[in-house]
TILUM-76158 format. One line per field, with one value per residue (C-alpha): x negated, y, z negated. Coordinates in nm, 2 decimals, always signed. Example, Ala and Ser with C-alpha at 12.3 -4.5 7.8 and 13.67 -1.06 7.14 Angstrom:
BEGIN
X = -1.23;-1.37
Y = -0.45;-0.11
Z = -0.78;-0.71
end
This chain:
BEGIN
X = +6.09;+5.80;+5.54;+5.78;+5.75;+5.37;+5.34;+5.57;+5.35;+5.02;+5.04;+5.08;+4.82;+4.56;+4.63;+4.60;+4.26;+4.14;+4.24;+4.08;+3.76;+3.79;+3.79;+3.52;+3.27;+3.38;+3.10;+2.85;+2.94;+2.97;+2.65;+2.49;+2.61;+2.48;+2.14;+2.15;+2.26;+1.96;+1.71;+1.81;+1.85;+1.69;+1.57;+1.42;+1.69;+1.61;+1.20;+1.21;+1.11;+1.40;+1.34;+1.00;+1.13;+1.34;+1.06;+0.87;+1.19;+1.19;+0.79;+0.80;+1.10;+0.90;+0.61;+0.76;+0.93;+0.60;+0.45;+0.78;+0.66;+0.29;+0.33;+0.58;+0.34;-0.02;+0.05;+0.36;+0.36;+0.06;-0.02;-0.14;-0.52;-0.51;-0.38;-0.66;-0.90;-0.63;-0.55;-0.91;-0.96;-0.70;-0.81;-1.15;-1.07;-0.84;-1.00;-1.37;-1.33;-1.08;-1.32;-1.56;-1.26;-1.13;-1.42;-1.33;-0.96;-0.96;-1.21;-1.05;-0.70;-0.89;-0.97;-0.60;-0.43;-0.22;-0.10;+0.02;+0.39;+0.21;-0.02;+0.26;+0.48;+0.15;+0.12;+0.49;+0.46;+0.15;+0.30;+0.61;+0.43;+0.17;+0.50;+0.61;+0.27;+0.28;+0.60;+0.48;+0.21;+0.35;+0.48;+0.20;-0.05;-0.30;-0.60;-0.48;-0.24;-0.52;-0.66;-0.31;-0.25;-0.55;-0.41;-0.10;-0.30;-0.50;-0.22;-0.02;-0.30;-0.34;+0.03;-0.04;-0.34;-0.14;+0.18;-0.01;-0.16;+0.20;+0.36;+0.19;+0.35;+0.70;+0.71;+1.04;+0.97;+1.18;+0.96;+0.63;+0.40;+0.40;+0.78;+0.78;+0.55;+0.75;+1.04;+0.91;+0.74;+1.06;+1.22;+0.98;+1.02;+1.40;+1.39;+1.13;+1.36;+1.65;+1.40;+1.31;+1.59;+1.67;+1.36;+1.40;+1.76;+1.60;+1.33;+1.59;+1.71;+1.29;+0.95;+0.96;+1.26;+1.14;+0.93;+1.19;+1.33;+1.02;+0.98;+1.34;+1.24;+0.90;+1.08;+1.34;+1.03;+0.89;+1.20;+1.25;+0.83;+0.94;+1.22;+1.00;+0.99;+0.74;+0.50;+0.39;+0.15;+0.04;-0.30;-0.29;-0.51;-0.69;-1.04;-1.19;-1.28;-1.58;-1.56;-1.97;-2.08;-2.25;-2.34;-2.02;-1.98;-1.93;-1.63;-1.72;-2.04;-2.31;-2.36;-2.72;-2.83;-3.05;-3.22;-3.27;-3.42;-3.76;-3.97;-3.95;-3.56;-3.60;-3.86;-3.57;-3.75;-3.59;-3.70;-3.67;-3.29;-3.19;-3.14;-3.27;-3.00;-3.01;-3.03;-3.24;-3.02;-2.99;-2.68;-2.51;-2.48;-2.15;-1.95;-1.93;-1.62;-1.60;-1.63;-1.40;-1.65;-1.68;-1.36;-1.42;-1.48;-1.10;-1.03;-1.34;-1.29;-0.92;-1.04;-1.28;-0.97;-0.76;-1.01;-1.04;-0.67;-0.65;-0.91;-0.71;-0.41;-0.58;-0.73;-0.41;-0.28;-0.49;-0.60;-0.25;-0.12;-0.39;-0.34;+0.01;+0.02;-0.17;-0.09;+0.28;+0.45;+0.58;+0.83;+0.87;+0.80;+0.49;+0.74;+0.96;+0.63;+0.53;+0.88;+0.91;+0.53;+0.62;+0.96;+0.77;+0.52;+0.79;+0.99;+0.67;+0.61;+0.95;+0.93;+0.61;+0.75;+1.03;+0.84;+0.60;+0.90;+1.02;+0.69;+0.67;+0.30;+0.24;-0.14;-0.23;-0.57;-0.43;-0.18;-0.45;-0.68;-0.37;-0.24;-0.64;-0.68;-0.34;-0.39;-0.73;-0.59;-0.30;-0.59;-0.78;-0.47;-0.40;-0.76;-0.75;-0.39;-0.34;+0.01;+0.30;+0.44;+0.12;+0.07;+0.38;+0.33;+0.02;+0.18;+0.44;+0.18;-0.07;+0.25;+0.34;+0.00;-0.07;+0.22;+0.13;-0.22;-0.17;+0.10;-0.13;-0.44;-0.21;-0.12;-0.49;-0.55;-0.22;-0.39;-0.75;-0.82;-0.84;-0.51;-0.71;-0.86;-0.60;-0.45;-0.77;-0.83;-0.53;-0.68;-0.98;-0.90;-0.64;-0.87;-1.10;-0.82;-0.77;-1.11;-1.14;-0.80;-0.94;-1.29;-1.08;-0.89;-1.21;-1.31;-0.98;-1.05;-1.40;-1.31;-1.21;-0.87;-0.90;-0.63;-0.81;-1.14;-0.93;-0.78;-1.13;-1.25;-0.97;-1.06;-1.41;-1.30;-1.08;-1.35;-1.57;-1.32;-1.27;-1.64;-1.67;-1.37;-1.19;-1.45;-1.44;-1.07;-1.03;-1.28;-1.14;-0.81;-0.94;-1.12;-0.75;-0.65;-0.96;-0.90;-0.95;-1.23;-1.17;-1.38
Y = +3.08;+3.04;+3.00;+2.75;+2.53;+2.58;+2.48;+2.16;+2.09;+2.16;+1.98;+1.63;+1.70;+1.84;+1.51;+1.28;+1.46;+1.41;+1.03;+0.97;+1.15;+0.94;+0.64;+0.73;+0.80;+0.52;+0.28;+0.51;+0.59;+0.23;+0.16;+0.46;+0.36;-0.01;+0.13;+0.35;+0.05;-0.17;+0.08;+0.21;-0.12;-0.23;+0.09;+0.21;+0.50;+0.63;+0.60;+0.75;+0.43;+0.43;+0.76;+0.64;+0.36;+0.54;+0.81;+0.48;+0.36;+0.70;+0.67;+0.35;+0.46;+0.76;+0.54;+0.33;+0.59;+0.73;+0.38;+0.31;+0.63;+0.54;+0.21;+0.31;+0.53;+0.43;+0.04;-0.04;+0.27;+0.15;-0.16;-0.46;-0.39;-0.08;-0.15;-0.25;+0.00;+0.26;+0.13;+0.07;+0.44;+0.53;+0.28;+0.43;+0.80;+0.71;+0.42;+0.52;+0.88;+0.70;+0.44;+0.73;+0.94;+0.66;+0.62;+0.98;+0.96;+0.79;+0.98;+1.31;+1.21;+1.09;+1.46;+1.59;+1.40;+1.64;+1.73;+1.37;+1.50;+1.79;+1.54;+1.30;+1.60;+1.71;+1.38;+1.37;+1.74;+1.67;+1.37;+1.59;+1.86;+1.63;+1.44;+1.78;+1.80;+1.43;+1.51;+1.75;+1.49;+1.14;+1.14;+1.19;+1.07;+1.32;+1.34;+1.59;+1.29;+1.12;+1.35;+1.46;+1.03;+1.01;+1.28;+1.09;+0.78;+0.94;+1.11;+0.81;+0.61;+0.90;+0.88;+0.48;+0.56;+0.86;+0.56;+0.32;+0.52;+0.65;+0.29;+0.26;+0.62;+0.49;+0.16;+0.11;-0.13;-0.41;-0.43;-0.57;-0.40;-0.66;-0.67;-0.30;-0.34;-0.58;-0.32;-0.05;-0.31;-0.46;-0.12;+0.00;-0.32;-0.26;+0.06;-0.06;-0.30;-0.03;+0.24;-0.01;-0.04;+0.34;+0.40;+0.22;+0.36;+0.70;+0.62;+0.54;+0.92;+0.99;+0.91;+1.22;+1.15;+0.89;+1.18;+1.40;+1.15;+1.10;+1.49;+1.50;+1.18;+1.33;+1.67;+1.46;+1.29;+1.63;+1.74;+1.39;+1.38;+1.68;+1.49;+1.26;+1.31;+1.53;+1.27;+1.15;+1.49;+1.40;+1.27;+1.21;+0.97;+0.87;+0.87;+0.75;+0.41;+0.33;+0.03;-0.09;-0.24;-0.01;+0.02;+0.00;+0.15;-0.06;-0.11;+0.11;+0.37;+0.24;+0.41;+0.47;+0.39;+0.53;+0.22;+0.18;+0.50;+0.53;+0.82;+1.01;+1.01;+1.15;+1.42;+1.51;+1.34;+1.10;+0.81;+0.88;+0.81;+1.00;+1.40;+1.59;+1.68;+1.86;+1.57;+1.37;+1.09;+0.96;+1.05;+0.85;+0.91;+1.00;+0.70;+0.59;+0.54;+0.13;-0.05;-0.28;-0.51;-0.46;-0.56;-0.92;-1.15;-1.18;-0.82;-0.83;-1.19;-1.08;-0.82;-0.99;-1.23;-0.97;-0.80;-1.09;-1.12;-0.75;-0.80;-1.09;-0.87;-0.58;-0.87;-1.01;-0.70;-0.60;-0.92;-1.05;-0.72;-0.76;-1.15;-1.15;-0.88;-1.09;-1.43;-1.40;-1.69;-1.96;-1.80;-1.49;-1.13;-0.94;-0.73;-1.00;-1.20;-0.93;-0.91;-1.25;-1.24;-0.88;-1.01;-1.32;-1.14;-0.89;-1.17;-1.38;-1.03;-0.99;-1.37;-1.31;-0.99;-1.18;-1.50;-1.21;-1.08;-1.44;-1.54;-1.26;-1.22;-1.58;-1.72;-1.46;-1.58;-1.92;-1.74;-1.59;-1.88;-2.07;-1.85;-1.81;-2.12;-2.21;-1.92;-2.09;-2.41;-2.22;-2.08;-2.36;-2.57;-2.30;-2.28;-2.68;-2.71;-2.34;-2.29;-2.04;-2.20;-2.17;-1.82;-1.76;-1.97;-1.78;-1.48;-1.54;-1.72;-1.41;-1.22;-1.41;-1.42;-1.05;-0.97;-1.23;-1.16;-0.76;-0.81;-1.05;-0.84;-0.54;-0.76;-0.86;-0.47;-0.42;-0.69;-0.66;-0.26;-0.03;+0.19;+0.48;+0.37;+0.18;+0.44;+0.54;+0.19;+0.18;+0.41;+0.28;-0.06;+0.05;+0.24;-0.01;-0.28;-0.03;+0.01;-0.38;-0.33;-0.11;-0.34;-0.64;-0.40;-0.34;-0.71;-0.77;-0.52;-0.64;-1.00;-1.19;-1.26;-1.64;-1.76;-2.05;-1.84;-1.56;-1.84;-1.96;-1.63;-1.55;-1.88;-1.78;-1.45;-1.66;-1.90;-1.62;-1.52;-1.86;-1.89;-1.54;-1.59;-1.89;-2.06;-1.73;-1.72;-2.09;-2.05;-1.74;-1.90;-2.18;-1.94;-1.80;-1.45;-1.20;-0.91;-0.57;-0.38;-0.02;+0.28
Z = +0.66;+0.90;+0.60;+0.45;+0.76;+0.78;+0.41;+0.50;+0.82;+0.68;+0.37;+0.51;+0.79;+0.53;+0.32;+0.63;+0.75;+0.38;+0.37;+0.72;+0.59;+0.28;+0.48;+0.71;+0.41;+0.23;+0.37;+0.38;-0.02;-0.14;+0.01;-0.16;-0.47;-0.44;-0.35;-0.63;-0.88;-0.75;-0.77;-1.10;-1.24;-1.59;-1.69;-1.37;-1.38;-1.69;-1.64;-1.29;-1.12;-0.94;-0.77;-0.68;-0.51;-0.26;-0.22;-0.10;+0.11;+0.29;+0.36;+0.49;+0.76;+0.85;+0.91;+1.13;+1.36;+1.42;+1.49;+1.76;+1.93;+1.94;+2.03;+2.31;+2.46;+2.38;+2.42;+2.64;+2.87;+3.09;+3.29;+3.10;+3.25;+3.12;+2.79;+2.58;+2.67;+2.59;+2.26;+2.19;+2.26;+2.05;+1.73;+1.80;+1.77;+1.48;+1.30;+1.32;+1.12;+0.87;+0.78;+0.66;+0.51;+0.31;+0.03;-0.03;-0.09;-0.40;-0.57;-0.44;-0.56;-0.89;-0.95;-0.93;-1.17;-1.29;-0.92;-0.82;-0.72;-0.51;-0.35;-0.25;-0.11;+0.08;+0.23;+0.33;+0.48;+0.64;+0.87;+0.92;+1.09;+1.27;+1.43;+1.54;+1.70;+1.84;+2.01;+2.26;+2.36;+2.32;+2.68;+2.84;+2.57;+2.61;+2.40;+2.14;+2.04;+1.87;+1.62;+1.49;+1.49;+1.27;+1.05;+1.01;+0.93;+0.61;+0.50;+0.51;+0.31;+0.10;-0.04;-0.08;-0.33;-0.50;-0.52;-0.67;-0.95;-1.02;-1.10;-1.41;-1.56;-1.44;-1.59;-1.80;-2.12;-1.96;-1.63;-1.58;-1.33;-1.08;-1.09;-1.07;-0.76;-0.60;-0.64;-0.48;-0.18;-0.11;-0.11;+0.18;+0.36;+0.38;+0.50;+0.76;+0.86;+0.93;+1.06;+1.34;+1.58;+1.48;+1.64;+1.95;+1.97;+1.96;+2.24;+2.47;+2.47;+2.49;+2.38;+2.14;+1.97;+1.70;+1.64;+1.55;+1.37;+1.14;+1.12;+0.91;+0.72;+0.62;+0.51;+0.28;+0.15;+0.07;-0.12;-0.31;-0.42;-0.66;-0.80;-0.96;-1.36;-1.48;-1.71;-1.30;-1.35;-1.67;-1.69;-2.11;-2.23;-1.89;-1.76;-1.42;-1.38;-1.13;-0.88;-0.99;-1.31;-1.55;-1.94;-2.12;-2.46;-2.80;-2.94;-3.19;-3.23;-3.43;-3.77;-3.86;-4.21;-4.45;-4.53;-4.14;-4.02;-3.95;-4.08;-3.75;-3.81;-4.12;-4.05;-3.77;-3.45;-3.24;-2.98;-2.61;-2.60;-2.88;-2.94;-3.23;-3.48;-3.81;-4.02;-3.84;-3.74;-3.36;-3.16;-2.90;-2.56;-2.44;-2.35;-1.96;-1.79;-1.74;-1.41;-1.26;-1.32;-1.69;-1.82;-1.71;-1.38;-1.30;-1.14;-0.97;-0.81;-0.72;-0.53;-0.34;-0.25;-0.16;+0.07;+0.27;+0.28;+0.38;+0.63;+0.78;+0.79;+1.01;+1.22;+1.33;+1.38;+1.65;+1.77;+1.84;+1.98;+2.26;+2.30;+2.32;+2.56;+2.79;+2.68;+2.54;+2.35;+2.57;+2.85;+2.63;+2.72;+2.55;+2.41;+2.26;+2.18;+1.95;+1.80;+1.70;+1.53;+1.38;+1.22;+1.10;+0.90;+0.76;+0.65;+0.51;+0.33;+0.18;+0.08;-0.10;-0.29;-0.38;-0.51;-0.72;-0.89;-0.99;-1.13;-1.39;-1.35;-1.45;-1.38;-1.15;-1.09;-0.98;-0.76;-0.58;-0.53;-0.42;-0.17;+0.01;+0.01;+0.20;+0.40;+0.52;+0.58;+0.82;+1.01;+1.02;+1.16;+1.38;+1.55;+1.58;+1.71;+1.86;+1.98;+1.98;+1.68;+1.48;+1.57;+1.41;+1.11;+1.07;+1.05;+0.82;+0.57;+0.61;+0.51;+0.17;+0.11;+0.12;-0.10;-0.39;-0.35;-0.40;-0.65;-0.87;-0.82;-0.97;-1.26;-1.35;-1.34;-1.60;-1.81;-1.82;-1.74;-2.04;-2.05;-2.00;-1.67;-1.55;-1.33;-1.17;-1.11;-0.90;-0.71;-0.64;-0.55;-0.30;-0.11;-0.11;+0.06;+0.32;+0.41;+0.45;+0.66;+0.90;+0.94;+1.02;+1.25;+1.42;+1.46;+1.65;+1.88;+2.02;+2.01;+2.35;+2.42;+2.28;+2.08;+1.94;+1.90;+1.72;+1.46;+1.39;+1.33;+1.07;+0.92;+0.87;+0.72;+0.48;+0.42;+0.29;+0.06;-0.06;-0.12;-0.31;-0.53;-0.57;-0.78;-1.01;-1.05;-1.15;-1.44;-1.55;-1.57;-1.75;-2.00;-2.06;-2.08;-2.19;-2.42;-2.24;-2.37;-2.52;-2.41
end
């Protein structure tokens, strides 16, 4: 009798509990299914690109949590008169070694094409462990914080280089490379937008809590790295590309004819560039891997233009961080002023990413020339008519230009660089752009905190890019699409 009563009472209660659980889980499961449908659309799920988009979103969220923790400690936790020196110390300790390490990252990762999943997982795990290390020092801002922050920076850039090299391996048949990169970038931007308020909320619990959150996120990223398809680790048909120009092998090896042989060749002797062979025929040297300059001028000029825009990004990041701390936007607090500029830059980046996906790789040379010229005009106007409005506009235009310029560069590399060295070219170009970002940041640190002067320096950086790249890009666009050379 008692058991019957319990079954009558327990059954409805259990059903009610399960129903309540389903109601509570419904928003999260629906959101997860929506995200999965978006990331796996148009064949991205079958090719593995969808998993890379999700992995990059996790990566971006973890980096944002660490950024929130470091910014609150190094930047906002000290009086204004001490902030610049403290941030300069942080940047000197972290950026200076990274400037020396950045040229090594690309070539080093280029030598381990068979372990790309492991390399991405290692970058994630390294940042997870360093986040725990920094959690003990973030409240006091001790010197042990700086080497850990340098390690996070290097691991983050190493992940970025490997990710750029992985994307071509996961392209679905119906998606171009520039569209695939725009999807990956947009996924990272959305995750950053979610992680920023989450990090601010965690910081209210304590300065170390955003780092605990970053530890959990990067551990998840470590696991997700190994969920990528095995073809990511395949280097079949690949070779290493060089950024410098060099002798490029002809389309086909030359064949020596009997009529053209000299008497010395018949006797088994060859010239100074040949090797002695049994039949006296001169052997060709082993083909050299092509450099990015040997595939046409478009890629080289696109790299020059993107270097200027990436240098502008680094400059604005650090210069405006100092400037708005001392001279906030009209009537706003320093933190709110920085938030407005950061939102403008992030919205510009997202808009540029969306525009790049709609362009479908049409006219990449003209696109790069246009965004570089518009950026120059905007910074010149800001230097002449400096004010809060133009600071926000410059940040937004810089975000749009960097997103469109990088996607157009990716499109040119896909179009002009031979397939067997294309993956390596992405790694090398990404490393070069990261170095330019560091150089721009260094200029922003040492410059006096004068808004008009800062915008003039920004215009000068872009003017150098326009002078070196725009004419060549437009000339290449008029000539039409070149045929990529084959090694």
